[in-house]
PANUGU-689858 format. One line per 8 residues: number of its first residue (from 0); their letters; for each residue x, z, y of N, C-alpha, C, O. Coordinates in steps of 0.1 Angstrom, whole numbers, padded with zeros to 4 digits. Each point is the difference from the previous one (the first is absolute). Layout:
PANUGU-689858
NUM = a = X/Z/Y/X/Z/Y/X/Z/Y/X/Z/Y ~ ...;
END
This chain:
PANUGU-689858
0 = meitghtt = 0395/-0487/0110/0003/0014/0003/-0005/0009/-0012/-0011/-0002/-0005 ~ 0019/0011/0002/-0003/0009/-0012/0000/0014/0004/0009/0005/0007 ~ -0019/0003/-0012/0000/0014/0002/0010/0007/-0008/0001/-0003/-0012 ~ 0007/0011/0018/0011/0007/-0007/-0006/0011/-0009/-0011/0005/0002 ~ 0019/-0002/-0012/-0004/0010/-0009/-0002/0014/0007/-0009/0007/-0004 ~ 0017/-0005/0014/-0001/0013/0007/-0014/0000/0008/-0006/0011/0000 ~ 0002/-0022/0006/-0013/-0001/0007/-0011/0002/-0010/-0010/0007/0003 ~ 0011/-0014/-0014/-0011/0002/-0010/-0002/0014/-0004/-0011/0005/-0001;
8 = knlfnehv = 0022/0002/-0002/0000/0014/-0004/-0007/0009/0011/-0008/0008/-0002 ~ 0012/-0011/0015/-0006/0007/0011/-0015/-0001/0001/-0007/0009/0002 ~ 0003/-0022/-0003/-0014/-0003/0001/-0008/0006/-0011/-0010/0006/0002 ~ 0015/-0007/-0014/-0007/0006/-0012/0000/0015/0001/-0011/0006/-0002 ~ 0022/0000/0006/0000/0014/0001/-0010/0005/0011/-0006/0011/-0002 ~ 0005/-0018/0013/-0009/0003/0010/-0014/0000/-0004/-0008/0009/0002 ~ 0004/-0020/-0009/-0013/-0002/-0005/-0004/0010/-0011/-0011/0006/0001 ~ 0019/-0004/-0011/-0003/0009/-0011/0000/0015/0005/-0008/0008/-0005;
16 = skllddmq = 0017/-0005/0014/0000/0014/0006/-0013/0002/0007/-0005/0011/0000 ~ 0001/-0021/0008/-0013/0002/0007/-0011/0002/-0009/-0009/0008/0002 ~ 0009/-0016/-0013/-0011/0002/-0010/0000/0014/-0006/-0010/0006/-0002 ~ 0022/-0002/-0002/0001/0014/-0006/-0004/0011/0010/-0007/0009/-0004 ~ 0010/-0011/0016/-0004/0010/0011/-0015/0000/0001/-0006/0010/0001 ~ 0000/-0022/-0001/-0014/-0001/0002/-0007/0006/-0012/-0011/0006/0002 ~ 0016/-0008/-0014/-0006/0006/-0012/0001/0015/0001/-0010/0007/-0004 ~ 0021/-0002/0008/0002/0015/0001/-0010/0005/0010/-0006/0011/-0002;
24 = asydneti = 0005/-0017/0014/-0010/0004/0010/-0014/0000/-0005/-0008/0009/0003 ~ 0004/-0020/-0010/-0013/-0001/-0005/-0003/0011/-0010/-0011/0006/-0001 ~ 0021/-0003/-0007/-0001/0011/-0010/-0002/0014/0007/-0008/0008/-0004 ~ 0016/-0006/0014/0000/0013/0007/-0014/0001/0007/-0005/0012/0001 ~ -0001/-0023/0004/-0012/0001/0007/-0012/-0001/-0009/-0012/0000/0004 ~ 0015/-0001/-0018/-0011/0000/-0010/-0009/-0012/0001/-0012/0000/-0002 ~ 0018/-0012/0007/-0007/-0012/0001/0005/-0011/-0010/-0003/-0012/0001 ~ 0012/0017/-0010/0007/-0010/-0009/-0009/-0008/-0008/0002/-0012/-0002;
32 = sshieefq = -0013/0018/-0003/-0009/-0007/-0009/-0007/-0013/0007/-0002/-0010/-0007 ~ 0000/0011/0020/-0006/-0012/0007/0010/-0010/0004/-0003/-0010/0006 ~ 0016/0013/-0008/0011/-0010/0004/0008/-0005/-0011/0010/-0008/0002 ~ -0013/0012/-0015/0008/-0005/-0011/0001/-0015/-0001/0011/-0005/-0002 ~ -0023/-0002/0003/0001/-0014/-0001/0008/-0007/0011/0007/-0010/-0002 ~ -0008/0016/0014/0008/-0005/0011/0015/0001/-0003/0008/-0009/0002 ~ -0004/0021/-0007/0014/0002/-0004/0004/-0009/-0011/0012/-0005/0000 ~ -0021/0003/-0010/0004/-0009/-0011/0002/-0014/0005/0009/-0007/-0004;
40 = srvdrldt = -0017/0002/0014/0002/-0013/0006/0014/-0001/0007/0006/-0010/0000 ~ -0003/0021/0007/0013/0000/0007/0012/-0001/-0010/0010/-0006/0002 ~ -0011/0014/-0013/0010/-0001/-0010/0001/-0014/-0006/0011/-0005/-0002 ~ -0022/-0001/-0001/0000/-0014/-0005/0006/-0010/0009/0007/-0009/-0004 ~ -0010/0011/0017/0006/-0009/0010/0015/0002/0001/0007/-0010/0001 ~ -0002/0022/-0002/0014/0003/0001/0007/-0006/-0013/0011/-0006/0001 ~ -0018/0007/-0012/0006/-0006/-0012/0001/-0015/0000/0009/-0006/-0005 ~ -0019/0000/0012/0000/-0015/0002/0010/-0004/0011/0008/-0010/-0002;
48 = typenerl = -0007/0018/0012/0009/-0004/0012/0014/0002/-0004/0009/-0007/0004 ~ -0006/0018/-0012/0014/0003/-0003/0001/0000/-0015/0001/0010/-0007 ~ -0001/-0022/0001/0001/-0001/-0015/0013/0006/-0004/0010/0001/0007 ~ -0009/0003/-0020/0012/0006/-0005/0012/-0009/0001/0000/-0011/-0005 ~ 0010/0015/0012/0012/-0007/0002/0012/0009/0003/-0002/0012/0001 ~ 0014/-0018/0000/0012/0008/0001/0001/0006/0014/0007/0010/0002 ~ -0014/-0015/0008/0001/0005/0014/-0005/0014/0001/0006/0008/0007 ~ -0017/-0005/-0014/-0006/0013/0001/0008/0010/-0008/0001/0012/0004;
56 = gqlrykly = 0003/-0016/-0016/0008/0009/-0008/-0008/0012/-0004/-0012/-0001/-0003 ~ 0018/0013/0004/-0006/0012/-0004/-0011/0004/0009/-0009/0008/-0004 ~ 0008/-0013/0016/-0010/0004/0010/-0014/-0004/-0005/-0010/0006/0004 ~ 0009/-0015/-0014/-0013/-0004/-0005/-0007/0011/-0007/-0012/-0001/-0003 ~ 0019/0012/0000/-0006/0011/-0008/-0012/0006/0008/-0009/0005/-0005 ~ 0010/-0006/0019/-0011/0006/0008/-0013/-0007/-0002/-0011/0007/0001 ~ 0011/-0020/-0005/-0013/-0007/-0002/-0006/0006/-0013/-0012/0001/-0001 ~ 0020/0002/-0009/-0005/0005/-0012/-0004/0015/0002/-0010/0004/-0006;
64 = eaqayihy = 0016/0003/0015/-0004/0013/0004/-0014/0000/0006/-0008/0008/-0004 ~ 0006/-0018/0013/-0013/-0001/0007/-0011/-0003/-0010/-0011/0006/0000 ~ 0014/-0015/-0010/-0010/-0003/-0010/-0003/0012/-0009/-0011/0001/-0005 ~ 0022/0006/0002/-0003/0013/-0008/-0009/0009/0007/-0009/0006/-0006 ~ 0010/-0004/0019/-0009/0009/0008/-0014/-0005/-0001/-0009/0007/-0001 ~ 0007/-0021/0002/-0013/-0005/0000/-0007/0003/-0013/-0012/0004/-0001 ~ 0019/-0006/-0010/-0005/0003/-0013/-0003/0015/-0002/-0010/0004/-0006 ~ 0018/0004/0012/-0002/0015/0000/-0013/0003/0008/-0008/0008/-0005;
72 = frndnera = 0006/-0014/0016/-0012/0002/0008/-0013/-0005/-0007/-0011/0005/0003 ~ 0013/-0014/-0012/-0011/-0006/-0008/-0002/0009/-0013/-0008/-0004/-0008 ~ 0016/0014/0007/-0001/0009/-0012/0004/-0007/-0013/-0004/0004/-0011 ~ 0013/-0014/0013/0006/-0007/-0012/0014/0005/-0001/0009/-0007/0003 ~ -0008/0019/-0009/0013/0007/-0001/0010/-0008/-0009/0012/0000/0003 ~ -0017/-0006/-0013/0009/-0007/-0009/0007/-0012/0007/0012/-0001/-0001 ~ -0019/-0007/0008/0006/-0011/0007/0008/0005/0012/0011/-0006/0003 ~ -0015/0017/0003/0009/0006/0011/0013/0004/-0005/0010/-0003/0006;
80 = ldfideai = -0009/0009/-0018/0012/0003/-0006/0009/-0012/-0004/0012/0000/0002 ~ -0019/-0011/-0007/0007/-0012/-0003/0007/-0006/0012/0012/-0004/0000 ~ -0019/0004/0012/0006/-0006/0012/0011/0009/0006/0010/-0005/0005 ~ -0012/0018/-0006/0010/0009/0007/0012/0000/-0009/0011/0001/0005 ~ -0012/-0002/-0018/0012/-0002/-0009/0007/-0013/0003/0012/0000/-0001 ~ -0020/-0010/0003/0007/-0013/0004/0007/0001/0013/0011/-0006/0002 ~ -0017/0013/0007/0007/0002/0013/0013/0007/-0001/0010/-0003/0006 ~ -0010/0014/-0015/0012/0007/-0003/0011/-0009/-0006/0012/0001/0003;
88 = kirggtfs = -0017/-0010/-0012/0009/-0009/-0007/0006/-0010/0010/0013/-0002/0000 ~ -0021/-0003/0009/0005/-0010/0010/0010/0007/0010/0010/-0006/0003 ~ -0013/0018/0001/0008/0007/0009/0013/0005/-0006/0010/0001/0007 ~ -0010/0000/-0020/0012/0005/-0007/0001/0015/-0001/0010/0005/-0004 ~ -0021/0002/0006/0000/0014/-0001/-0013/0006/0006/-0007/-0007/0007 ~ 0004/0019/-0010/-0012/0006/0005/0001/0004/0014/0011/0000/0006 ~ -0022/0003/0001/0000/0004/0014/-0012/0010/0002/-0008/0001/-0009 ~ 0008/0005/0020/-0009/0011/0003/-0015/-0004/-0001/-0008/0007/-0006;
96 = gaetlkds = 0005/-0019/0011/-0013/-0005/-0001/-0005/-0002/-0014/-0012/0003/-0003 ~ 0021/-0008/-0005/-0004/-0002/-0014/-0002/0013/-0007/-0010/0002/-0008 ~ 0018/0008/0010/-0002/0013/-0006/-0012/0007/0004/-0007/0007/-0007 ~ 0004/-0008/0020/-0012/0006/0006/-0013/-0006/-0007/-0009/0007/-0003 ~ 0009/-0021/0002/-0011/-0006/-0006/-0002/0004/-0015/-0011/0003/-0004 ~ 0022/-0003/-0003/0000/0005/-0014/-0005/0014/-0001/-0008/0003/-0009 ~ 0012/0006/0017/-0005/0013/0000/-0015/0001/0003/-0007/0008/-0007 ~ 0002/-0016/0016/-0014/0000/0003/-0008/-0005/-0011/-0011/0006/-0004;
104 = ilkndlna = 0016/-0017/-0003/-0007/-0005/-0012/-0001/0010/-0011/-0010/0002/-0007 ~ 0022/0005/0005/0000/0010/-0010/-0009/0012/0002/-0007/0004/-0009 ~ 0006/0000/0022/-0009/0011/0003/-0015/-0004/-0001/-0008/0007/-0005 ~ 0005/-0020/0009/-0014/-0005/-0002/-0003/-0001/-0015/-0012/0004/-0004 ~ 0021/-0008/-0004/-0003/-0001/-0015/-0002/0014/-0006/-0009/0001/-0008 ~ 0017/0008/0013/-0001/0014/-0005/-0014/0006/0004/-0007/0007/-0008 ~ 0004/-0009/0021/-0013/0005/0005/-0012/-0006/-0008/-0009/0007/-0003 ~ 0010/-0021/0001/-0011/-0007/-0007/-0001/0006/-0014/-0011/0002/-0006;
112 = qnnaeliy = 0023/0000/-0001/0000/0005/-0013/-0006/0015/-0001/-0008/0003/-0009 ~ 0012/0005/0019/-0005/0013/0001/-0015/0001/0002/-0008/0007/-0006 ~ 0003/-0016/0015/-0014/-0001/0003/-0008/-0004/-0012/-0011/0005/-0003 ~ 0016/-0015/-0005/-0006/-0005/-0012/-0001/0011/-0010/-0010/0002/-0007 ~ 0021/0006/0005/0000/0011/-0009/-0010/0010/0003/-0007/0006/-0009 ~ 0006/-0003/0022/-0010/0010/0004/-0015/-0005/-0003/-0008/0008/-0004 ~ 0006/-0021/0006/-0013/-0005/-0002/-0003/0000/-0015/-0011/0003/-0005 ~ 0021/-0006/-0004/-0001/0001/-0014/-0004/0014/-0005/-0007/0001/-0010;
120 = qqpiegwl = 0013/0009/0017/-0002/0014/-0004/-0014/0004/0004/-0005/0010/-0006 ~ -0001/-0016/0016/-0014/0004/0004/-0010/-0005/-0009/0000/-0012/-0004 ~ -0010/0020/0000/-0011/-0005/-0008/-0009/-0010/0007/-0001/0001/0012 ~ -0005/-0010/-0020/-0009/-0009/0006/-0013/0007/0002/-0006/0005/-0010 ~ 0000/-0005/0022/-0012/0008/0002/-0009/-0008/0010/0004/-0011/0004 ~ -0015/0017/-0001/-0009/-0006/0010/-0007/-0012/-0006/-0003/-0001/-0012 ~ 0000/-0008/0020/-0008/-0012/-0004/0008/-0008/-0010/-0006/-0007/-0008 ~ 0019/0007/0009/0008/-0008/-0010/-0001/0006/-0014/0000/-0008/-0009;
128 = swliaslg = -0002/0021/0008/-0002/0006/-0013/-0014/-0004/-0005/-0002/-0003/-0012 ~ -0008/0002/0021/-0013/-0005/-0004/0000/-0014/-0004/-0007/-0004/-0009 ~ 0016/-0004/0015/0001/-0014/-0004/0005/-0001/-0014/-0005/-0008/-0008 ~ 0015/0016/0005/0005/0000/-0014/-0010/0004/-0010/-0002/-0007/-0011 ~ -0006/0017/0014/-0011/0004/-0009/-0010/-0011/-0001/-0005/-0002/-0011 ~ 0001/-0004/0022/-0010/-0011/0000/0005/-0012/-0009/-0007/-0005/-0008 ~ 0020/0002/0010/0006/-0011/-0008/0000/0004/-0015/-0003/-0009/-0009 ~ 0006/0021/0006/0000/0005/-0014/-0014/-0001/-0006/-0001/-0005/-0012;
136 = lgtlyniy = -0009/0010/0019/-0014/-0001/-0006/-0004/-0015/-0001/-0007/-0004/-0010 ~ 0010/-0004/0020/-0003/-0014/0000/0007/-0007/-0012/-0006/-0009/-0006 ~ 0018/0013/0003/0007/-0006/-0011/-0007/0003/-0013/-0002/-0009/-0009 ~ -0002/0022/0007/-0007/0004/-0012/-0013/-0008/-0002/-0004/-0004/-0011 ~ -0003/0003/0022/-0013/-0007/0000/0002/-0015/-0004/-0007/-0006/-0008 ~ 0017/0000/0014/0003/-0014/-0002/0004/-0003/-0015/-0005/-0010/-0006 ~ 0013/0019/0000/0004/-0001/-0014/-0013/0001/-0009/-0001/-0008/-0009 ~ -0007/0018/0012/-0013/0002/-0007/-0009/-0013/0001/-0005/-0005/-0010;
144 = hsftgwgn = 0004/0001/0022/-0009/-0011/0003/0004/-0013/-0007/-0008/-0008/-0005 ~ 0021/0006/0005/0006/-0012/-0007/-0002/0000/-0015/-0005/-0010/-0005 ~ 0008/0021/-0001/-0001/0000/-0015/-0014/0001/-0005/-0003/-0005/-0011 ~ -0007/0010/0019/-0014/0001/-0004/-0007/-0013/0003/-0012/-0001/-0004 ~ 0017/-0008/0012/-0007/-0012/0005/0001/-0012/-0009/-0007/-0010/0001 ~ 0017/0010/-0010/0003/-0012/-0008/-0012/-0003/-0009/-0001/-0011/-0005 ~ -0006/0021/0001/-0012/-0002/-0009/-0010/-0009/0006/-0008/-0006/-0008 ~ 0008/0004/0021/-0010/-0009/0006/0002/-0014/-0005/-0010/-0008/0001;
152 = lsgitpav = 0022/0004/-0005/0002/-0013/-0005/-0008/-0003/-0012/-0004/-0012/-0003 ~ 0002/0022/-0006/-0008/-0002/-0012/-0014/-0004/0003/-0007/-0005/-0009 ~ 0002/0009/0021/-0014/-0003/0003/-0003/-0014/0005/-0011/-0003/0004 ~ 0022/-0005/-0003/-0002/-0014/0005/-0004/-0009/-0011/0008/-0004/-0008 ~ -0021/0002/0007/-0006/-0009/-0010/0002/-0015/0005/0003/-0003/0011 ~ -0004/-0006/-0021/0001/-0014/0004/-0010/-0004/0011/0004/-0008/0009 ~ -0016/0014/-0009/-0009/-0004/0011/0004/0005/0013/-0001/-0007/0010 ~ 0007/0020/-0010/0005/0005/0013/0012/-0008/0005/0001/-0002/0012;
160 = naaypnir = 0007/-0001/-0021/0012/-0008/0003/-0003/-0014/0006/0006/-0005/0009 ~ -0017/-0001/-0015/-0004/-0013/0005/-0007/0001/0014/0002/-0008/0008 ~ -0009/0019/-0006/-0006/0002/0013/0010/0004/0011/-0002/-0004/0012 ~ 0012/0012/-0016/0010/0004/0009/0014/-0002/-0005/0006/0008/-0006 ~ -0001/-0021/0008/0012/-0004/-0007/0013/0008/0003/0009/0001/-0007 ~ -0009/0006/0019/0012/0007/0005/-0002/0015/-0002/0008/0008/0005 ~ -0018/-0004/-0013/-0002/0015/-0001/0011/0007/-0008/0003/0011/0003 ~ 0002/-0018/-0013/0011/0006/-0008/0012/0002/0009/0007/0011/0000;
168 = nliiaeql = -0003/-0021/0009/0011/0002/0009/-0002/0011/0010/0010/0008/0003 ~ -0022/-0006/0001/-0003/0011/0010/0001/0013/-0007/0006/0009/0006 ~ -0011/-0007/-0018/0001/0012/-0007/0015/0004/-0003/0004/0011/0002 ~ 0004/-0021/-0006/0014/0002/-0003/0007/0005/0013/0008/0009/0000 ~ -0011/-0016/0011/0006/0003/0013/-0004/0015/0004/0008/0007/0006 ~ -0020/-0004/-0009/-0005/0014/0004/0007/0011/-0009/-0001/0012/0004 ~ 0007/-0016/-0015/0007/0010/-0008/0015/0000/0003/0006/0010/-0002 ~ -0001/-0022/0006/0014/0000/0004/0003/0006/0013/0010/0006/0002;
176 = apilaavl = -0020/-0007/0007/0002/0005/0014/0002/0016/0000/0009/0004/0007 ~ -0016/0003/-0015/0003/0015/-0001/0014/0003/-0006/0006/0010/0004 ~ -0002/-0019/-0013/0014/0003/-0006/0010/-0002/0011/0009/0008/0002 ~ -0010/-0019/0006/0009/-0002/0011/-0001/0011/0010/0010/0005/0006 ~ -0022/0000/-0003/-0002/0011/0009/0006/0013/-0005/0006/0007/0008 ~ -0006/-0005/-0021/0006/0012/-0005/0015/-0001/0001/0007/0010/0003 ~ -0001/-0022/-0006/0014/-0002/0002/0005/0003/0014/0009/0007/0002 ~ -0017/-0013/0008/0004/0002/0014/-0002/0014/0004/0008/0006/0008;
184 = gittivli = -0018/0001/-0013/-0002/0014/0003/0011/0009/-0005/0005/0008/0008 ~ -0001/-0010/-0020/0011/0008/-0006/0013/-0003/0008/0008/0009/0003 ~ -0006/-0022/0000/0012/-0004/0007/0001/0007/0014/0010/0005/0004 ~ -0021/-0005/0003/-0001/0006/0013/0003/0015/-0001/0007/0006/0009 ~ -0013/0001/-0019/0002/0014/-0001/0015/0003/-0003/0006/0009/0007 ~ 0000/-0016/-0016/0014/0002/-0003/0009/-0002/0012/0009/0007/0003 ~ -0012/-0018/0005/0008/-0003/0011/-0002/0010/0011/0010/0003/0008 ~ -0022/0003/-0006/-0002/0010/0010/0008/0013/-0004/0007/0006/0008;
192 = lqrkhlar = -0007/-0003/-0021/0007/0012/-0005/0015/-0002/0002/0007/0010/0002 ~ -0002/-0022/-0002/0014/-0003/0002/0003/-0002/0015/0012/-0003/0003 ~ -0022/0004/0005/0002/-0002/0015/0005/-0014/0003/0008/-0002/0009 ~ -0013/-0009/-0016/0005/-0013/0002/-0009/-0007/0011/-0012/0001/0000 ~ 0019/-0008/0009/-0007/-0008/0010/-0010/-0010/-0006/-0011/-0003/0005 ~ 0015/-0002/-0017/-0008/-0010/-0007/-0014/0005/-0003/-0009/-0008/-0002 ~ 0008/0021/0000/-0013/0006/-0003/-0011/-0003/0010/-0012/-0003/-0004 ~ 0016/0002/0017/-0010/-0003/0010/-0005/-0014/-0001/-0012/-0003/0001;
200 = tigitftl = 0022/-0007/-0004/-0004/-0014/-0001/-0008/-0002/-0013/-0010/-0007/0001 ~ 0014/0013/-0012/-0008/-0001/-0012/-0014/0006/0002/-0010/-0006/-0005 ~ 0009/0017/0011/-0013/0007/0002/-0009/-0008/0009/-0012/-0001/-0003 ~ 0017/-0005/0014/-0008/-0008/0009/-0004/-0013/-0008/-0012/-0004/0001 ~ 0020/-0002/-0009/-0003/-0012/-0008/-0011/0004/-0010/-0010/-0007/-0002 ~ 0011/0019/-0004/-0009/0004/-0010/-0014/0002/0006/-0010/-0005/-0005 ~ 0009/0013/0016/-0013/0004/0006/-0007/-0013/0006/-0012/-0002/-0001 ~ 0020/-0006/0007/-0005/-0013/0005/-0005/-0009/-0011/-0010/-0007/0001;
208 = gvliwqaa = 0018/0007/-0012/-0004/-0008/-0012/-0013/0005/-0006/-0008/-0008/-0004 ~ 0005/0021/0004/-0012/0005/-0005/-0012/-0005/0008/-0010/-0004/-0006 ~ 0011/0004/0019/-0010/-0005/0009/-0003/-0015/-0002/-0011/-0005/-0001 ~ 0022/-0003/0000/-0001/-0014/-0002/-0007/-0003/-0014/-0008/-0009/-0001 ~ 0013/0016/-0009/-0006/-0002/-0014/-0014/0003/0000/-0008/-0007/-0006 ~ 0004/0018/0012/-0015/0004/-0001/-0008/-0010/0007/-0011/-0004/-0005 ~ 0015/-0001/0017/-0007/-0011/0007/-0001/-0013/-0008/-0010/-0006/-0001 ~ 0021/0003/-0005/0001/-0013/-0008/-0009/0001/-0013/-0007/-0009/-0003;
216 = dysiatsm = 0008/0021/-0004/-0008/0002/-0012/-0014/0000/0003/-0008/-0006/-0008 ~ 0003/0012/0019/-0014/0000/0003/-0005/-0014/0004/-0011/-0004/-0004 ~ 0019/-0003/0011/-0003/-0013/0005/-0002/-0010/-0012/-0009/-0008/-0001 ~ 0019/0009/-0009/0000/-0009/-0011/-0012/0004/-0009/-0007/-0009/-0005 ~ 0005/0022/0002/-0011/0004/-0008/-0014/-0004/0005/-0008/-0005/-0007 ~ 0006/0008/0020/-0013/-0004/0006/-0003/-0015/0000/-0011/-0005/-0001 ~ 0022/-0002/0003/-0001/-0015/0000/-0003/-0005/-0014/-0009/-0009/-0002 ~ 0015/0015/-0008/-0002/-0004/-0014/-0014/0003/-0005/-0006/-0008/-0007;
224 = fanntaal = 0000/0020/0011/-0013/0004/-0004/-0010/-0002/0011/-0010/0008/0001 ~ 0011/-0018/0007/-0008/-0001/0012/-0015/-0002/-0004/-0009/0004/0008 ~ 0006/-0010/-0020/-0013/-0002/-0004/-0005/0010/-0010/-0011/-0002/-0006 ~ 0018/0013/0004/-0004/0010/-0009/-0002/0013/0007/0009/0008/0004 ~ -0022/-0005/-0001/-0003/0012/0008/0004/0013/-0006/0005/0009/0007 ~ -0007/-0008/-0020/0004/0012/-0007/0015/0003/0001/0005/0011/0003 ~ 0003/-0022/-0005/0014/0001/0001/0005/0004/0014/0009/0008/0002 ~ -0016/-0014/0008/0004/0003/0014/-0003/0014/0003/0008/0007/0007;
232 = nyinsses = -0020/-0002/-0012/-0003/0014/0003/0010/0010/-0006/0004/0010/0006 ~ 0001/-0014/-0018/0010/0008/-0007/0013/0000/0008/0007/0010/0001 ~ -0003/-0022/0003/0013/-0002/0008/-0001/0008/0013/0009/0007/0003 ~ -0020/-0008/0004/-0002/0008/0012/0000/0015/-0002/0006/0007/0008 ~ -0012/-0003/-0019/0000/0014/-0003/0015/0005/-0003/0004/0011/0004 ~ 0003/-0019/-0012/0014/0004/-0003/0009/0000/0012/0008/0009/0002 ~ -0010/-0019/0007/0008/0000/0012/-0003/0012/0009/0009/0005/0007 ~ -0022/-0001/-0007/-0004/0011/0009/0007/0013/-0006/0005/0008/0008;
240 = snahfaff = -0005/-0007/-0021/0007/0012/-0006/0015/0000/0002/0006/0011/-0001 ~ 0000/-0023/0002/0014/-0001/0002/0005/-0001/0014/0011/-0002/0003 ~ -0021/0004/0006/0004/-0002/0015/0010/0011/0004/0007/-0002/0010 ~ -0007/0013/-0017/0010/0011/0004/0014/-0005/-0002/0009/0005/0007 ~ -0007/-0014/-0017/0014/-0005/-0002/0004/-0008/0013/0012/0002/0004 ~ -0021/-0010/0001/0004/-0007/0012/0002/0009/0012/0009/-0002/0008 ~ -0017/0013/-0007/0001/0009/0011/0014/0007/-0001/0007/0001/0010 ~ -0004/0004/-0022/0013/0007/-0001/0012/-0009/0002/0010/0004/0005;
248 = sivwllyl = -0012/-0017/-0010/0011/-0010/0002/0003/-0002/0015/0011/-0001/0004 ~ -0022/0000/0004/0002/-0002/0014/0006/0012/0007/0009/-0001/0008 ~ -0013/0013/-0012/0006/0013/0005/0015/0000/-0003/0008/0003/0009 ~ -0004/-0005/-0021/0014/0001/-0004/0008/-0012/0005/0012/0002/0003 ~ -0018/-0013/-0001/0007/-0011/0006/0004/0003/0014/0011/-0002/0004 ~ -0021/0007/0004/0003/0004/0014/0010/0011/0000/0009/0000/0009 ~ -0010/0010/-0018/0010/0011/0000/0014/-0005/-0003/0009/0004/0007 ~ -0007/-0013/-0016/0013/-0005/-0004/0006/-0009/0012/0012/0000/0002;
256 = ifskrvka = -0021/-0006/0005/0005/-0009/0011/0004/0008/0012/0010/-0002/0007 ~ -0018/0013/-0003/0002/0006/0012/0006/0015/-0001/0004/0005/0011 ~ -0004/0000/-0023/0005/0014/-0001/0015/0002/0003/0008/-0007/-0006 ~ -0005/0016/0015/0014/0003/0003/0006/0009/-0011/0012/-0001/-0003 ~ -0020/0008/-0004/0005/0008/-0011/0005/-0008/-0011/0010/0002/-0006 ~ -0017/-0013/0003/0004/-0010/-0010/0014/-0006/0003/0009/0000/-0008 ~ -0008/-0004/0021/0013/-0006/0004/0011/0010/0000/0011/-0004/-0003 ~ -0014/0017/0006/0010/0010/0001/0004/0005/-0014/0011/0004/-0002;
264 = tlvs = -0020/-0005/-0008/0002/0005/-0013/0008/-0010/-0009/0009/0003/-0008 ~ -0013/-0016/0010/0006/-0011/-0008/0013/-0004/0007/0000/-0009/0009 ~ 0011/0015/-0013/0013/-0002/0007/0010/-0008/-0007/0011/-0003/0006 ~ -0013/-0001/-0019/0011/-0007/-0007/-0004/-0014/-0004/0007/-0007/-0007;
END
């Protein structure tokens, strides 16, 4: 016994129409976000149950329409347009649902563009402006610290090198780290001024890296000079004077992670 093409179309139309109605109801009730995965599973099942064949013909456009809506609800306008265009192609012409969806996407894009332009026109202020100032001062300090520290290499005598074989590598690392910090600081400032989302990621990486580097540098140095009381006292004194860097790094790290202003300002 074989299912007729007419029956296949009726079943498909019934299922896909029910899916579209449920999606519309969920959207109207503002519960669409919690049902997107369910609707996606239903689309996938329909696609498997009714594979592309001549029996469905133009009616299959409804499945592409449903997939377009799902991408739209996921805020993926580009893919939504791809699927609704494919639905129009399969149907052989446009239809009201397609035009409505395209109009909605166009309005959303215009609104997003207008909001972004408004944000770009607004000056960066508050804590975010202080972060830029802090990064600027930190960058200047790191550049100064890096260029003035290379002279320490000349103080490594053969006796010192024999007693502490890795001291040269440590000093070099302590001069390269500020250079990297300066690069990351400048990069973060530029990205913030450009309102780039990436500024938050780079900033978090930067501040977290400062904390990790300070802990690692202190651990390596104290381990290397474990039997040298004078050196340990100098290291502890230096770490105490640099403790404010760790404090500010923690403050800015938490700010970048949790601040709503940061997320609202970095829009591109």
